[in-house]
C-alpha positions, -999 to +999 in steps of 0.1 A: +445-515-672+474-502-659+496-534-680+476-525-716+484-488-709+518-491-702+521-517-735+503-495-761+530-468-763+559-475-739+565-442-738+570-434-775+586-466-780+575-489-810+563-522-806+572-551-826+550-569-849+545-598-828+539-585-794+518-555-808+496-588-821+488-599-790+479-567-773+452-561-800+438-602-793+439-590-761+416-560-767+396-574-795+388-608-762+381-584-733+353-564-758+340-589-773+337-603-737+322-575-722+296-568-762+285-600-756+277-593-721+294-624-706+284-639-678+288-680-673+295-690-637+322-710-628+305-710-597+278-739-607+276-764-631+240-753-648+237-728-668+209-707-665+186-697-696+200-661-696+231-673-700+227-691-728+209-666-750+240-642-740+263-668-751+244-674-782+248-635-793+280-631-817+294-596-817+305-587-854+342-584-852+341-551-876+321-542-845+343-549-825+376-535-843+355-500-842+354-503-807+389-511-798+402-478-825+374-454-807+389-463-774+429-456-787+417-422-803+396-410-780+420-420-751+447-406-768+474-434-783+483-417-816+509-448-825+489-476-816+456-464-830+474-458-863+488-493-861+456-510-852+438-490-878+462-508-907+459-541-890+423-543-893+418-521-925+400-490-907+397-453-913+412-432-887+390-413-866+412-380-864+442-373-876+476-381-855+482-348-848+454-341-825+457-370-815+495-370-803+488-331-788+464-349-763+486-372-756+516-348-747+488-327-723+477-356-706+515-369-705+523-333-686+497-336-663+506-370-656+539-368-650+533-333-627+547-310-654+516-289-654+533-256-669+542-276-698+501-288-701+492-257-697+511-242-725+506-265-746+464-261-739+470-224-746+491-232-775+469-255-790+432-237-778+441-202-767+405-198-757+398-235-742+410-223-702+397-185-706+363-199-716+363-229-686+377-209-656+371-244-630+395-263-654+418-236-656+416-235-617+425-275-609+448-269-631+459-243-611+454-262-583+475-294-591+502-271-602+504-254-570+503-294-552+529-300-573+554-268-563+542-277-520+550-316-532+589-297-540+597-277-512+584-296-482+600-295-453+622-271-474+613-232-491+578-230-496+586-193-510+582-208-545+547-222-533+529-190-513+539-166-539+527-186-564+492-190-541+488-154-540+496-146-573+477-172-595+454-189-574+439-164-548+425-136-570+402-162-586+397-179-552+383-143-537+353-143-559+343-181-554+338-200-526+347-236-540+378-225-552+379-206-520+382-237-500+399-262-523+428-230-522+423-233-486+427-275-479+456-271-506+478-250-488+467-275-455+493-294-468+523-262-460+515-271-424+508-305-419+538-333-424+538-354-457+538-389-436+509-383-418+483-364-434+445-366-428+428-389-462+413-356-476+446-339-479+470-368-489+444-377-514+457-343-531+491-360-529+483-392-544+484-399-585+445-399-586+442-359-586+467-361-618+444-386-631+417-370-627+424-338-633+444-353-672+405-368-676+385-333-673+414-314-700+413-345-722+371-339-728+375-306-725+400-307-755+370-331-773+344-310-772+359-281-783+372-295-811+327-307-814+339-347-808+325-368-775+342-366-746+349-402-739+352-432-750+320-457-765+328-482-745+324-464-715+285-454-728+286-492-728+294-500-693+267-477-681+244-481-707+245-520-698+244-518-659+212-491-663+198-524-689+205-547-658+190-520-632+159-518-646+155-558-656+156-566-614+133-535-605+108-558-630+120-587-615+126-599-645+148-636-649+185-630-645+207-647-625+219-641-595+252-626-604+262-613-639+299-606-648+309-576-670+331-599-688+363-573-679+384-577-649+384-549-627+415-540-631+412-534-667+383-508-673+386-486-646+357-459-656+339-442-632+365-441-600+399-430-618+403-441-647+441-447-657+442-425-686+477-431-695+508-449-678+536-421-683+564-437-661 
């Protein structure tokens, strides 16, 4: 997924016409294959009856375009969404400013600028973090991780002060918060090049990514929007349908491909909402 995400916004740079058309064509091809549930196998010369039925399903171009626009809008790609609206003659789902704000917040989190992200969130919706203590703690914990990352083998005072003033009072009344804080503070004790997997995970990009996703979903929820792109719901629905069909012993191929490469759509286990480097 990183290739198309990097191509979509490129840190705010404009996309030339030819390249933009190739990106949109790539989107259409991928989403069409998902909707059609492509399952043709190159391993066998004989096509299963199910594959033939799938091949006969023709997803309307308008539906595919709507899915693409929904994805760009929900994931926070304002420039790509605006250009795709013109390309496909569609009406925007949200205003550019709303999408841009969410993108800026995600960009800050992915870049490790958590204080900037928190300030932007408070400016966007002053009540969001006050009404969502779990999300607020997650952001503060990530900010602590970034401070610890900066003071490795150096002065740990900034990290200790931040943990004492910002996190300890919240952790004192919540056992889960306390466990997370204790785990994070362990980063000050052990060398970062020889951490246990559960501690090393705190310094990986996955924590930034998962936190950015939670923030994006929380903002969408406060704006009375769906919390995720429709394509994710379709992926889960498709998996459920196959599982149910196999449970009822329906005649299906041994393996049914999703129709998308694993590196293009990673939903439940760390989907890359944005590439910012």
